CHARMM-style PDB file with segment names, atoms N, HN, CA, C and O in Angstrom:
ATOM      1  N   MET     1      85.815 -44.892  -7.933  1.00  0.00      PROA
ATOM      2  CA  MET     1      86.237 -44.334  -6.654  1.00  0.00      PROA
ATOM      3  C   MET     1      87.220 -45.312  -6.018  1.00  0.00      PROA
ATOM      4  O   MET     1      86.967 -46.515  -5.957  1.00  0.00      PROA
ATOM      5  N   ARG     2      88.325 -44.785  -5.554  1.00  0.00      PROA
ATOM      6  HN  ARG     2      88.530 -43.807  -5.604  1.00  0.00      PROA
ATOM      7  CA  ARG     2      89.334 -45.598  -4.870  1.00  0.00      PROA
ATOM      8  C   ARG     2      89.615 -44.976  -3.510  1.00  0.00      PROA
ATOM      9  O   ARG     2      89.766 -43.760  -3.396  1.00  0.00      PROA
ATOM     10  N   GLN     3      89.684 -45.800  -2.495  1.00  0.00      PROA
ATOM     11  HN  GLN     3      89.561 -46.788  -2.588  1.00  0.00      PROA
ATOM     12  CA  GLN     3      90.001 -45.330  -1.150  1.00  0.00      PROA
ATOM     13  C   GLN     3      91.517 -45.216  -1.010  1.00  0.00      PROA
ATOM     14  O   GLN     3      92.248 -46.144  -1.355  1.00  0.00      PROA
ATOM     15  N   ILE     4      91.982 -44.084  -0.508  1.00  0.00      PROA
ATOM     16  HN  ILE     4      91.388 -43.330  -0.228  1.00  0.00      PROA
ATOM     17  CA  ILE     4      93.407 -43.842  -0.294  1.00  0.00      PROA
ATOM     18  C   ILE     4      93.596 -43.414   1.155  1.00  0.00      PROA
ATOM     19  O   ILE     4      92.893 -42.533   1.648  1.00  0.00      PROA
ATOM     20  N   LYS     5      94.541 -44.037   1.823  1.00  0.00      PROA
ATOM     21  HN  LYS     5      95.113 -44.753   1.422  1.00  0.00      PROA
ATOM     22  CA  LYS     5      94.833 -43.670   3.207  1.00  0.00      PROA
ATOM     23  C   LYS     5      95.639 -42.382   3.230  1.00  0.00      PROA
ATOM     24  O   LYS     5      96.596 -42.222   2.472  1.00  0.00      PROA
ATOM     25  N   ILE     6      95.246 -41.469   4.104  1.00  0.00      PROA
ATOM     26  HN  ILE     6      94.469 -41.600   4.720  1.00  0.00      PROA
ATOM     27  CA  ILE     6      95.868 -40.156   4.217  1.00  0.00      PROA
ATOM     28  C   ILE     6      96.410 -39.983   5.637  1.00  0.00      PROA
ATOM     29  O   ILE     6      95.715 -40.270   6.611  1.00  0.00      PROA
ATOM     30  N   ILE     7      97.634 -39.521   5.747  1.00  0.00      PROA
ATOM     31  HN  ILE     7      98.199 -39.288   4.956  1.00  0.00      PROA
ATOM     32  CA  ILE     7      98.214 -39.144   7.029  1.00  0.00      PROA
ATOM     33  C   ILE     7      98.016 -37.641   7.185  1.00  0.00      PROA
ATOM     34  O   ILE     7      98.342 -36.878   6.275  1.00  0.00      PROA
ATOM     35  N   VAL     8      97.489 -37.208   8.324  1.00  0.00      PROA
ATOM     36  HN  VAL     8      97.224 -37.828   9.063  1.00  0.00      PROA
ATOM     37  CA  VAL     8      97.327 -35.782   8.607  1.00  0.00      PROA
ATOM     38  C   VAL     8      98.102 -35.482   9.886  1.00  0.00      PROA
ATOM     39  O   VAL     8      97.858 -36.082  10.933  1.00  0.00      PROA
ATOM     40  N   GLU     9      99.033 -34.550   9.781  1.00  0.00      PROA
ATOM     41  HN  GLU     9      99.231 -34.063   8.931  1.00  0.00      PROA
ATOM     42  CA  GLU     9      99.851 -34.156  10.922  1.00  0.00      PROA
ATOM     43  C   GLU     9      99.447 -32.758  11.381  1.00  0.00      PROA
ATOM     44  O   GLU     9      99.234 -31.861  10.566  1.00  0.00      PROA
ATOM     45  N   LYS    10      99.346 -32.589  12.694  1.00  0.00      PROA
ATOM     46  HN  LYS    10      99.520 -33.318  13.356  1.00  0.00      PROA
ATOM     47  CA  LYS    10      99.061 -31.269  13.257  1.00  0.00      PROA
ATOM     48  C   LYS    10     100.377 -30.655  13.713  1.00  0.00      PROA
ATOM     49  O   LYS    10     101.110 -31.252  14.502  1.00  0.00      PROA
ATOM     50  N   HSD    11     100.673 -29.461  13.213  1.00  0.00      PROA
ATOM     51  HN  HSD    11     100.078 -28.976  12.572  1.00  0.00      PROA
ATOM     52  CA  HSD    11     101.877 -28.716  13.558  1.00  0.00      PROA
ATOM     53  C   HSD    11     101.460 -27.411  14.237  1.00  0.00      PROA
ATOM     54  O   HSD    11     100.293 -27.028  14.149  1.00  0.00      PROA
ATOM     55  N   PRO    12     102.375 -26.724  14.906  1.00  0.00      PROA
ATOM     56  CA  PRO    12     102.018 -25.461  15.560  1.00  0.00      PROA
ATOM     57  C   PRO    12     101.416 -24.423  14.608  1.00  0.00      PROA
ATOM     58  O   PRO    12     100.601 -23.600  15.023  1.00  0.00      PROA
ATOM     59  N   ASP    13     101.819 -24.463  13.323  1.00  0.00      PROA
ATOM     60  HN  ASP    13     102.481 -25.132  12.986  1.00  0.00      PROA
ATOM     61  CA  ASP    13     101.334 -23.454  12.384  1.00  0.00      PROA
ATOM     62  C   ASP    13     100.298 -23.980  11.395  1.00  0.00      PROA
ATOM     63  O   ASP    13     100.000 -23.301  10.412  1.00  0.00      PROA
ATOM     64  N   GLY    14      99.739 -25.173  11.625  1.00  0.00      PROA
ATOM     65  HN  GLY    14      99.981 -25.725  12.423  1.00  0.00      PROA
ATOM     66  CA  GLY    14      98.702 -25.703  10.743  1.00  0.00      PROA
ATOM     67  C   GLY    14      98.809 -27.202  10.575  1.00  0.00      PROA
ATOM     68  O   GLY    14      99.446 -27.883  11.378  1.00  0.00      PROA
ATOM     69  N   TYR    15      98.187 -27.709   9.534  1.00  0.00      PROA
ATOM     70  HN  TYR    15      97.669 -27.156   8.882  1.00  0.00      PROA
ATOM     71  CA  TYR    15      98.113 -29.144   9.272  1.00  0.00      PROA
ATOM     72  C   TYR    15      98.787 -29.477   7.942  1.00  0.00      PROA
ATOM     73  O   TYR    15      98.751 -28.691   6.996  1.00  0.00      PROA
ATOM     74  N   VAL    16      99.396 -30.651   7.893  1.00  0.00      PROA
ATOM     75  HN  VAL    16      99.424 -31.290   8.661  1.00  0.00      PROA
ATOM     76  CA  VAL    16     100.003 -31.174   6.675  1.00  0.00      PROA
ATOM     77  C   VAL    16      99.401 -32.554   6.440  1.00  0.00      PROA
ATOM     78  O   VAL    16      99.246 -33.331   7.382  1.00  0.00      PROA
ATOM     79  N   ALA    17      99.062 -32.863   5.190  1.00  0.00      PROA
ATOM     80  HN  ALA    17      99.188 -32.231   4.425  1.00  0.00      PROA
ATOM     81  CA  ALA    17      98.456 -34.147   4.865  1.00  0.00      PROA
ATOM     82  C   ALA    17      99.157 -34.747   3.651  1.00  0.00      PROA
ATOM     83  O   ALA    17      99.523 -34.038   2.713  1.00  0.00      PROA
ATOM     84  N   TYR    18      99.337 -36.072   3.687  1.00  0.00      PROA
ATOM     85  HN  TYR    18      99.040 -36.647   4.449  1.00  0.00      PROA
ATOM     86  CA  TYR    18      99.932 -36.754   2.538  1.00  0.00      PROA
ATOM     87  C   TYR    18      99.378 -38.168   2.449  1.00  0.00      PROA
ATOM     88  O   TYR    18      99.086 -38.797   3.466  1.00  0.00      PROA
ATOM     89  N   PRO    19      99.234 -38.667   1.211  1.00  0.00      PROA
ATOM     90  CA  PRO    19      98.673 -40.000   1.003  1.00  0.00      PROA
ATOM     91  C   PRO    19      99.733 -41.087   1.131  1.00  0.00      PROA
ATOM     92  O   PRO    19     100.923 -40.843   0.930  1.00  0.00      PROA
ATOM     93  N   LEU    20      99.289 -42.269   1.463  1.00  0.00      PROA
ATOM     94  HN  LEU    20      98.323 -42.468   1.627  1.00  0.00      PROA
ATOM     95  CA  LEU    20     100.139 -43.454   1.461  1.00  0.00      PROA
ATOM     96  C   LEU    20      99.843 -44.248   0.207  1.00  0.00      PROA
ATOM     97  O   LEU    20      98.700 -44.301  -0.248  1.00  0.00      PROA
ATOM     98  N   GLY    21     100.877 -44.870  -0.356  1.00  0.00      PROA
ATOM     99  HN  GLY    21     101.805 -44.827   0.013  1.00  0.00      PROA
ATOM    100  CA  GLY    21     100.666 -45.797  -1.452  1.00  0.00      PROA
ATOM    101  C   GLY    21     100.539 -45.197  -2.834  1.00  0.00      PROA
ATOM    102  O   GLY    21      99.970 -45.831  -3.723  1.00  0.00      PROA
ATOM    103  N   LEU    22     101.049 -43.991  -3.045  1.00  0.00      PROA
ATOM    104  HN  LEU    22     101.511 -43.476  -2.323  1.00  0.00      PROA
ATOM    105  CA  LEU    22     101.088 -43.408  -4.382  1.00  0.00      PROA
ATOM    106  C   LEU    22     102.539 -43.244  -4.793  1.00  0.00      PROA
ATOM    107  O   LEU    22     103.396 -42.946  -3.961  1.00  0.00      PROA
ATOM    108  N   LYS    23     102.815 -43.437  -6.072  1.00  0.00      PROA
ATOM    109  HN  LYS    23     102.119 -43.678  -6.748  1.00  0.00      PROA
ATOM    110  CA  LYS    23     104.150 -43.147  -6.590  1.00  0.00      PROA
ATOM    111  C   LYS    23     104.284 -41.637  -6.714  1.00  0.00      PROA
ATOM    112  O   LYS    23     103.380 -40.975  -7.222  1.00  0.00      PROA
ATOM    113  N   GLY    24     105.394 -41.091  -6.259  1.00  0.00      PROA
ATOM    114  HN  GLY    24     106.129 -41.629  -5.846  1.00  0.00      PROA
ATOM    115  CA  GLY    24     105.620 -39.653  -6.328  1.00  0.00      PROA
ATOM    116  C   GLY    24     105.297 -38.989  -5.002  1.00  0.00      PROA
ATOM    117  O   GLY    24     104.909 -39.640  -4.032  1.00  0.00      PROA
ATOM    118  N   ILE    25     105.465 -37.695  -4.989  1.00  0.00      PROA
ATOM    119  HN  ILE    25     105.779 -37.166  -5.778  1.00  0.00      PROA
ATOM    120  CA  ILE    25     105.258 -36.927  -3.762  1.00  0.00      PROA
ATOM    121  C   ILE    25     104.011 -36.067  -3.918  1.00  0.00      PROA
ATOM    122  O   ILE    25     103.883 -35.300  -4.872  1.00  0.00      PROA
ATOM    123  N   VAL    26     103.097 -36.208  -2.967  1.00  0.00      PROA
ATOM    124  HN  VAL    26     103.201 -36.832  -2.192  1.00  0.00      PROA
ATOM    125  CA  VAL    26     101.859 -35.437  -2.954  1.00  0.00      PROA
ATOM    126  C   VAL    26     101.647 -34.949  -1.533  1.00  0.00      PROA
ATOM    127  O   VAL    26     101.648 -35.743  -0.592  1.00  0.00      PROA
ATOM    128  N   VAL    27     101.463 -33.631  -1.371  1.00  0.00      PROA
ATOM    129  HN  VAL    27     101.462 -32.986  -2.134  1.00  0.00      PROA
ATOM    130  CA  VAL    27     101.289 -33.051  -0.037  1.00  0.00      PROA
ATOM    131  C   VAL    27     100.209 -31.982  -0.104  1.00  0.00      PROA
ATOM    132  O   VAL    27     100.096 -31.255  -1.091  1.00  0.00      PROA
ATOM    133  N   GLY    28      99.421 -31.899   0.957  1.00  0.00      PROA
ATOM    134  HN  GLY    28      99.514 -32.489   1.759  1.00  0.00      PROA
ATOM    135  CA  GLY    28      98.445 -30.831   1.105  1.00  0.00      PROA
ATOM    136  C   GLY    28      98.670 -30.156   2.435  1.00  0.00      PROA
ATOM    137  O   GLY    28      99.302 -30.726   3.324  1.00  0.00      PROA
ATOM    138  N   GLN    29      98.154 -28.935   2.583  1.00  0.00      PROA
ATOM    139  HN  GLN    29      97.640 -28.473   1.860  1.00  0.00      PROA
ATOM    140  CA  GLN    29      98.309 -28.229   3.847  1.00  0.00      PROA
ATOM    141  C   GLN    29      97.098 -27.331   4.069  1.00  0.00      PROA
ATOM    142  O   GLN    29      96.337 -27.047   3.144  1.00  0.00      PROA
ATOM    143  N   GLY    30      96.937 -26.891   5.312  1.00  0.00      PROA
ATOM    144  HN  GLY    30      97.555 -27.122   6.063  1.00  0.00      PROA
ATOM    145  CA  GLY    30      95.843 -25.987   5.628  1.00  0.00      PROA
ATOM    146  C   GLY    30      95.900 -25.541   7.066  1.00  0.00      PROA
ATOM    147  O   GLY    30      96.645 -26.094   7.875  1.00  0.00      PROA
ATOM    148  N   ASP    31      95.109 -24.538   7.378  1.00  0.00      PROA
ATOM    149  HN  ASP    31      94.503 -24.089   6.721  1.00  0.00      PROA
ATOM    150  CA  ASP    31      95.036 -24.039   8.751  1.00  0.00      PROA
ATOM    151  C   ASP    31      94.228 -24.972   9.642  1.00  0.00      PROA
ATOM    152  O   ASP    31      94.382 -24.960  10.863  1.00  0.00      PROA
ATOM    153  N   THR    32      93.358 -25.792   9.024  1.00  0.00      PROA
ATOM    154  HN  THR    32      93.233 -25.802   8.032  1.00  0.00      PROA
ATOM    155  CA  THR    32      92.533 -26.730   9.774  1.00  0.00      PROA
ATOM    156  C   THR    32      92.705 -28.133   9.195  1.00  0.00      PROA
ATOM    157  O   THR    32      93.219 -28.302   8.090  1.00  0.00      PROA
ATOM    158  N   TYR    33      92.271 -29.125   9.951  1.00  0.00      PROA
ATOM    159  HN  TYR    33      91.854 -28.987  10.850  1.00  0.00      PROA
ATOM    160  CA  TYR    33      92.289 -30.521   9.488  1.00  0.00      PROA
ATOM    161  C   TYR    33      91.530 -30.647   8.181  1.00  0.00      PROA
ATOM    162  O   TYR    33      92.009 -31.271   7.234  1.00  0.00      PROA
ATOM    163  N   GLU    34      90.338 -30.049   8.132  1.00  0.00      PROA
ATOM    164  HN  GLU    34      89.949 -29.542   8.902  1.00  0.00      PROA
ATOM    165  CA  GLU    34      89.490 -30.152   6.948  1.00  0.00      PROA
ATOM    166  C   GLU    34      90.135 -29.492   5.731  1.00  0.00      PROA
ATOM    167  O   GLU    34      90.037 -30.017   4.622  1.00  0.00      PROA
ATOM    168  N   GLU    35      90.799 -28.337   5.926  1.00  0.00      PROA
ATOM    169  HN  GLU    35      90.879 -27.910   6.827  1.00  0.00      PROA
ATOM    170  CA  GLU    35      91.460 -27.662   4.818  1.00  0.00      PROA
ATOM    171  C   GLU    35      92.615 -28.501   4.274  1.00  0.00      PROA
ATOM    172  O   GLU    35      92.795 -28.602   3.060  1.00  0.00      PROA
ATOM    173  N   ALA    36      93.394 -29.098   5.168  1.00  0.00      PROA
ATOM    174  HN  ALA    36      93.248 -29.016   6.154  1.00  0.00      PROA
ATOM    175  CA  ALA    36      94.516 -29.933   4.733  1.00  0.00      PROA
ATOM    176  C   ALA    36      94.008 -31.158   3.982  1.00  0.00      PROA
ATOM    177  O   ALA    36      94.583 -31.537   2.962  1.00  0.00      PROA
ATOM    178  N   LEU    37      92.951 -31.777   4.465  1.00  0.00      PROA
ATOM    179  HN  LEU    37      92.483 -31.469   5.294  1.00  0.00      PROA
ATOM    180  CA  LEU    37      92.382 -32.947   3.806  1.00  0.00      PROA
ATOM    181  C   LEU    37      91.838 -32.576   2.423  1.00  0.00      PROA
ATOM    182  O   LEU    37      92.051 -33.306   1.455  1.00  0.00      PROA
ATOM    183  N   SER    38      91.156 -31.477   2.333  1.00  0.00      PROA
ATOM    184  HN  SER    38      90.983 -30.884   3.120  1.00  0.00      PROA
ATOM    185  CA  SER    38      90.632 -31.020   1.047  1.00  0.00      PROA
ATOM    186  C   SER    38      91.776 -30.701   0.079  1.00  0.00      PROA
ATOM    187  O   SER    38      91.706 -31.039  -1.102  1.00  0.00      PROA
ATOM    188  N   ASP    39      92.820 -30.055   0.581  1.00  0.00      PROA
ATOM    189  HN  ASP    39      92.877 -29.780   1.540  1.00  0.00      PROA
ATOM    190  CA  ASP    39      93.958 -29.689  -0.251  1.00  0.00      PROA
ATOM    191  C   ASP    39      94.682 -30.927  -0.779  1.00  0.00      PROA
ATOM    192  O   ASP    39      95.060 -30.967  -1.950  1.00  0.00      PROA
ATOM    193  N   VAL    40      94.877 -31.935   0.071  1.00  0.00      PROA
ATOM    194  HN  VAL    40      94.570 -31.902   1.022  1.00  0.00      PROA
ATOM    195  CA  VAL    40      95.578 -33.135  -0.385  1.00  0.00      PROA
ATOM    196  C   VAL    40      94.709 -33.929  -1.362  1.00  0.00      PROA
ATOM    197  O   VAL    40      95.241 -34.545  -2.285  1.00  0.00      PROA
ATOM    198  N   LYS    41      93.393 -33.929  -1.184  1.00  0.00      PROA
ATOM    199  HN  LYS    41      92.960 -33.429  -0.434  1.00  0.00      PROA
ATOM    200  CA  LYS    41      92.521 -34.605  -2.148  1.00  0.00      PROA
ATOM    201  C   LYS    41      92.641 -33.945  -3.518  1.00  0.00      PROA
ATOM    202  O   LYS    41      92.692 -34.632  -4.538  1.00  0.00      PROA
ATOM    203  N   SER    42      92.685 -32.629  -3.539  1.00  0.00      PROA
ATOM    204  HN  SER    42      92.643 -32.072  -2.710  1.00  0.00      PROA
ATOM    205  CA  SER    42      92.869 -31.903  -4.784  1.00  0.00      PROA
ATOM    206  C   SER    42      94.238 -32.216  -5.392  1.00  0.00      PROA
ATOM    207  O   SER    42      94.347 -32.395  -6.605  1.00  0.00      PROA
ATOM    208  N   ALA    43      95.278 -32.283  -4.564  1.00  0.00      PROA
ATOM    209  HN  ALA    43      95.189 -32.137  -3.579  1.00  0.00      PROA
ATOM    210  CA  ALA    43      96.625 -32.589  -5.041  1.00  0.00      PROA
ATOM    211  C   ALA    43      96.704 -34.012  -5.608  1.00  0.00      PROA
ATOM    212  O   ALA    43      97.382 -34.243  -6.609  1.00  0.00      PROA
ATOM    213  N   ILE    44      96.018 -34.958  -4.974  1.00  0.00      PROA
ATOM    214  HN  ILE    44      95.467 -34.770  -4.161  1.00  0.00      PROA
ATOM    215  CA  ILE    44      95.995 -36.343  -5.474  1.00  0.00      PROA
ATOM    216  C   ILE    44      95.334 -36.378  -6.854  1.00  0.00      PROA
ATOM    217  O   ILE    44      95.847 -37.007  -7.780  1.00  0.00      PROA
ATOM    218  N   HSD    45      94.200 -35.702  -6.981  1.00  0.00      PROA
ATOM    219  HN  HSD    45      93.783 -35.191  -6.229  1.00  0.00      PROA
ATOM    220  CA  HSD    45      93.495 -35.647  -8.267  1.00  0.00      PROA
ATOM    221  C   HSD    45      94.407 -35.066  -9.350  1.00  0.00      PROA
ATOM    222  O   HSD    45      94.494 -35.614 -10.449  1.00  0.00      PROA
ATOM    223  N   PHE    46      95.080 -33.967  -9.044  1.00  0.00      PROA
ATOM    224  HN  PHE    46      95.009 -33.522  -8.151  1.00  0.00      PROA
ATOM    225  CA  PHE    46      95.990 -33.337  -9.994  1.00  0.00      PROA
ATOM    226  C   PHE    46      97.144 -34.275 -10.347  1.00  0.00      PROA
ATOM    227  O   PHE    46      97.532 -34.370 -11.511  1.00  0.00      PROA
ATOM    228  N   HSD    47      97.690 -34.962  -9.354  1.00  0.00      PROA
ATOM    229  HN  HSD    47      97.374 -34.885  -8.408  1.00  0.00      PROA
ATOM    230  CA  HSD    47      98.810 -35.891  -9.549  1.00  0.00      PROA
ATOM    231  C   HSD    47      98.414 -37.018 -10.513  1.00  0.00      PROA
ATOM    232  O   HSD    47      99.177 -37.368 -11.414  1.00  0.00      PROA
ATOM    233  N   ILE    48      97.224 -37.576 -10.317  1.00  0.00      PROA
ATOM    234  HN  ILE    48      96.605 -37.292  -9.585  1.00  0.00      PROA
ATOM    235  CA  ILE    48      96.744 -38.652 -11.189  1.00  0.00      PROA
ATOM    236  C   ILE    48      96.482 -38.128 -12.598  1.00  0.00      PROA
ATOM    237  O   ILE    48      96.824 -38.791 -13.578  1.00  0.00      PROA
ATOM    238  N   GLU    49      95.875 -36.937 -12.709  1.00  0.00      PROA
ATOM    239  HN  GLU    49      95.597 -36.399 -11.913  1.00  0.00      PROA
ATOM    240  CA  GLU    49      95.642 -36.353 -14.033  1.00  0.00      PROA
ATOM    241  C   GLU    49      96.952 -36.086 -14.762  1.00  0.00      PROA
ATOM    242  O   GLU    49      97.034 -36.265 -15.977  1.00  0.00      PROA
ATOM    243  N   THR    50      97.969 -35.662 -14.033  1.00  0.00      PROA
ATOM    244  HN  THR    50      97.902 -35.517 -13.046  1.00  0.00      PROA
ATOM    245  CA  THR    50      99.243 -35.293 -14.634  1.00  0.00      PROA
ATOM    246  C   THR    50     100.078 -36.513 -15.026  1.00  0.00      PROA
ATOM    247  O   THR    50     100.634 -36.553 -16.124  1.00  0.00      PROA
ATOM    248  N   PHE    51     100.171 -37.497 -14.148  1.00  0.00      PROA
ATOM    249  HN  PHE    51      99.720 -37.465 -13.256  1.00  0.00      PROA
ATOM    250  CA  PHE    51     101.079 -38.629 -14.358  1.00  0.00      PROA
ATOM    251  C   PHE    51     100.378 -39.933 -14.715  1.00  0.00      PROA
ATOM    252  O   PHE    51     101.044 -40.928 -15.001  1.00  0.00      PROA
ATOM    253  N   GLY    52      99.060 -39.947 -14.704  1.00  0.00      PROA
ATOM    254  HN  GLY    52      98.519 -39.138 -14.472  1.00  0.00      PROA
ATOM    255  CA  GLY    52      98.314 -41.138 -15.093  1.00  0.00      PROA
ATOM    256  C   GLY    52      98.018 -42.064 -13.931  1.00  0.00      PROA
ATOM    257  O   GLY    52      98.545 -41.906 -12.829  1.00  0.00      PROA
ATOM    258  N   ARG    53      97.160 -43.038 -14.208  1.00  0.00      PROA
ATOM    259  HN  ARG    53      96.733 -43.166 -15.103  1.00  0.00      PROA
ATOM    260  CA  ARG    53      96.723 -43.989 -13.179  1.00  0.00      PROA
ATOM    261  C   ARG    53      97.849 -44.899 -12.707  1.00  0.00      PROA
ATOM    262  O   ARG    53      97.698 -45.611 -11.714  1.00  0.00      PROA
ATOM    263  N   GLU    54      98.983 -44.880 -13.416  1.00  0.00      PROA
ATOM    264  HN  GLU    54      99.106 -44.301 -14.222  1.00  0.00      PROA
ATOM    265  CA  GLU    54     100.119 -45.706 -13.007  1.00  0.00      PROA
ATOM    266  C   GLU    54     100.616 -45.337 -11.611  1.00  0.00      PROA
ATOM    267  O   GLU    54     101.216 -46.168 -10.930  1.00  0.00      PROA
ATOM    268  N   VAL    55     100.373 -44.094 -11.178  1.00  0.00      PROA
ATOM    269  HN  VAL    55      99.886 -43.419 -11.731  1.00  0.00      PROA
ATOM    270  CA  VAL    55     100.824 -43.688  -9.838  1.00  0.00      PROA
ATOM    271  C   VAL    55     100.093 -44.462  -8.747  1.00  0.00      PROA
ATOM    272  O   VAL    55     100.530 -44.474  -7.597  1.00  0.00      PROA
ATOM    273  N   LEU    56      98.975 -45.113  -9.101  1.00  0.00      PROA
ATOM    274  HN  LEU    56      98.619 -45.104 -10.036  1.00  0.00      PROA
ATOM    275  CA  LEU    56      98.205 -45.900  -8.141  1.00  0.00      PROA
ATOM    276  C   LEU    56      98.674 -47.349  -8.069  1.00  0.00      PROA
ATOM    277  O   LEU    56      98.263 -48.093  -7.179  1.00  0.00      PROA
ATOM    278  N   GLU    57      99.528 -47.747  -8.997  1.00  0.00      PROA
ATOM    279  HN  GLU    57      99.863 -47.142  -9.720  1.00  0.00      PROA
ATOM    280  CA  GLU    57      99.953 -49.142  -9.088  1.00  0.00      PROA
ATOM    281  C   GLU    57     101.161 -49.407  -8.202  1.00  0.00      PROA
ATOM    282  O   GLU    57     102.268 -49.631  -8.692  1.00  0.00      PROA
ATOM    283  N   VAL    58     100.939 -49.379  -6.908  1.00  0.00      PROA
ATOM    284  HN  VAL    58     100.039 -49.197  -6.510  1.00  0.00      PROA
ATOM    285  CA  VAL    58     101.999 -49.595  -5.927  1.00  0.00      PROA
ATOM    286  C   VAL    58     101.732 -50.923  -5.224  1.00  0.00      PROA
ATOM    287  O   VAL    58     100.629 -51.166  -4.734  1.00  0.00      PROA
ATOM    288  N   GLU    59     102.738 -51.765  -5.182  1.00  0.00      PROA
ATOM    289  HN  GLU    59     103.634 -51.568  -5.580  1.00  0.00      PROA
ATOM    290  CA  GLU    59     102.621 -53.047  -4.481  1.00  0.00      PROA
ATOM    291  C   GLU    59     103.640 -53.094  -3.375  1.00  0.00      PROA
ATOM    292  O   GLU    59     104.736 -52.568  -3.571  1.00  0.00      PROA
ATOM    293  N   PRO    60     103.376 -53.670  -2.252  1.00  0.00      PROA
ATOM    294  CA  PRO    60     102.081 -54.220  -1.869  1.00  0.00      PROA
ATOM    295  C   PRO    60     101.116 -53.115  -1.443  1.00  0.00      PROA
ATOM    296  O   PRO    60     101.538 -52.039  -1.018  1.00  0.00      PROA
ATOM    297  N   LEU    61      99.829 -53.388  -1.560  1.00  0.00      PROA
ATOM    298  HN  LEU    61      99.485 -54.262  -1.905  1.00  0.00      PROA
ATOM    299  CA  LEU    61      98.812 -52.436  -1.138  1.00  0.00      PROA
ATOM    300  C   LEU    61      98.873 -52.252   0.373  1.00  0.00      PROA
ATOM    301  O   LEU    61      99.158 -53.199   1.106  1.00  0.00      PROA
ATOM    302  N   ILE    62      98.611 -51.051   0.831  1.00  0.00      PROA
ATOM    303  HN  ILE    62      98.380 -50.282   0.235  1.00  0.00      PROA
ATOM    304  CA  ILE    62      98.597 -50.768   2.267  1.00  0.00      PROA
ATOM    305  C   ILE    62      97.214 -51.106   2.796  1.00  0.00      PROA
ATOM    306  O   ILE    62      96.225 -50.486   2.405  1.00  0.00      PROA
ATOM    307  N   LEU    63      97.143 -52.081   3.676  1.00  0.00      PROA
ATOM    308  HN  LEU    63      97.946 -52.585   3.994  1.00  0.00      PROA
ATOM    309  CA  LEU    63      95.859 -52.508   4.233  1.00  0.00      PROA
ATOM    310  C   LEU    63      95.451 -51.662   5.433  1.00  0.00      PROA
ATOM    311  O   LEU    63      94.278 -51.326   5.594  1.00  0.00      PROA
ATOM    312  N   GLU    64      96.424 -51.318   6.275  1.00  0.00      PROA
ATOM    313  HN  GLU    64      97.377 -51.591   6.144  1.00  0.00      PROA
ATOM    314  CA  GLU    64      96.156 -50.500   7.450  1.00  0.00      PROA
ATOM    315  C   GLU    64      97.368 -49.619   7.703  1.00  0.00      PROA
ATOM    316  O   GLU    64      98.470 -49.916   7.243  1.00  0.00      PROA
ATOM    317  N   ALA    65      97.156 -48.536   8.437  1.00  0.00      PROA
ATOM    318  HN  ALA    65      96.260 -48.295   8.811  1.00  0.00      PROA
ATOM    319  CA  ALA    65      98.258 -47.666   8.836  1.00  0.00      PROA
ATOM    320  C   ALA    65      98.104 -47.385  10.329  1.00  0.00      PROA
ATOM    321  O   ALA    65      96.994 -47.197  10.826  1.00  0.00      PROA
ATOM    322  N   PHE    66      99.221 -47.360  11.027  1.00  0.00      PROA
ATOM    323  HN  PHE    66     100.123 -47.513  10.623  1.00  0.00      PROA
ATOM    324  CA  PHE    66      99.215 -47.125  12.464  1.00  0.00      PROA
ATOM    325  C   PHE    66     100.215 -46.023  12.797  1.00  0.00      PROA
ATOM    326  O   PHE    66     101.210 -45.846  12.094  1.00  0.00      PROA
ATOM    327  N   VAL    67      99.951 -45.299  13.849  1.00  0.00      PROA
ATOM    328  HN  VAL    67      99.142 -45.442  14.419  1.00  0.00      PROA
ATOM    329  CA  VAL    67     100.903 -44.341  14.373  1.00  0.00      PROA
ATOM    330  C   VAL    67     101.322 -44.837  15.745  1.00  0.00      PROA
ATOM    331  O   VAL    67     100.470 -45.105  16.592  1.00  0.00      PROA
ATOM    332  N   ALA    68     102.612 -44.962  15.975  1.00  0.00      PROA
ATOM    333  HN  ALA    68     103.304 -44.744  15.286  1.00  0.00      PROA
ATOM    334  CA  ALA    68     103.121 -45.436  17.248  1.00  0.00      PROA
ATOM    335  C   ALA    68     104.168 -44.464  17.759  1.00  0.00      PROA
ATOM    336  O   ALA    68     104.765 -43.715  16.985  1.00  0.00      PROA
ATOM    337  N   GLU    69     104.384 -44.479  19.041  1.00  0.00      PROA
ATOM    338  HN  GLU    69     103.900 -45.087  19.670  1.00  0.00      PROA
ATOM    339  CA  GLU    69     105.391 -43.627  19.644  1.00  0.00      PROA
ATOM    340  C   GLU    69     106.185 -44.453  20.625  1.00  0.00      PROA
ATOM    341  O   GLU    69     105.617 -45.256  21.365  1.00  0.00      PROA
ATOM    342  N   THR    70     107.490 -44.269  20.643  1.00  0.00      PROA
ATOM    343  HN  THR    70     107.952 -43.617  20.042  1.00  0.00      PROA
ATOM    344  CA  THR    70     108.352 -44.988  21.557  1.00  0.00      PROA
ATOM    345  C   THR    70     109.505 -44.112  21.985  1.00  0.00      PROA
ATOM    346  O   THR    70     109.889 -43.193  21.262  1.00  0.00      PROA
ATOM    347  N   GLY    71     110.055 -44.379  23.135  1.00  0.00      PROA
ATOM    348  HN  GLY    71     109.743 -45.126  23.723  1.00  0.00      PROA
ATOM    349  CA  GLY    71     111.226 -43.670  23.594  1.00  0.00      PROA
ATOM    350  C   GLY    71     112.480 -44.291  23.008  1.00  0.00      PROA
ATOM    351  O   GLY    71     112.551 -45.508  22.837  1.00  0.00      PROA
ATOM    352  N   VAL    72     113.473 -43.461  22.698  1.00  0.00      PROA
ATOM    353  HN  VAL    72     113.416 -42.472  22.837  1.00  0.00      PROA
ATOM    354  CA  VAL    72     114.730 -43.926  22.156  1.00  0.00      PROA
ATOM    355  C   VAL    72     115.853 -43.327  22.997  1.00  0.00      PROA
ATOM    356  O   VAL    72     115.910 -42.112  23.188  1.00  0.00      PROA
ATOM    357  N   GLU    73     116.729 -44.164  23.490  1.00  0.00      PROA
ATOM    358  HN  GLU    73     116.682 -45.151  23.335  1.00  0.00      PROA
ATOM    359  CA  GLU    73     117.869 -43.703  24.273  1.00  0.00      PROA
ATOM    360  C   GLU    73     118.839 -42.960  23.359  1.00  0.00      PROA
ATOM    361  O   GLU    73     119.293 -43.503  22.352  1.00  0.00      PROA
ATOM    362  N   ILE    74     119.158 -41.701  23.720  1.00  0.00      PROA
ATOM    363  HN  ILE    74     118.789 -41.260  24.539  1.00  0.00      PROA
ATOM    364  CA  ILE    74     120.106 -40.921  22.915  1.00  0.00      PROA
ATOM    365  C   ILE    74     121.204 -40.355  23.790  1.00  0.00      PROA
ATOM    366  OT1 ILE    74     122.098 -39.669  23.294  1.00  0.00      PROA
TER     367      ILE     74
END
């Protein structure tokens, strides 16, 4: 078992989830937070089965993830 950090975004039409620290693109979606999380977990499993454990060999490892918001003069 390996812990993978997942970003889950809430949009007007549902949720989108994607992992941090994997090689390649993996995305899940759903009408609820739980559905998106379940979908991305399934997508991660499929991604590893398809491309091998090498997709997990990303350096440096992500220790923490933060979401921040700031104003930008435009």
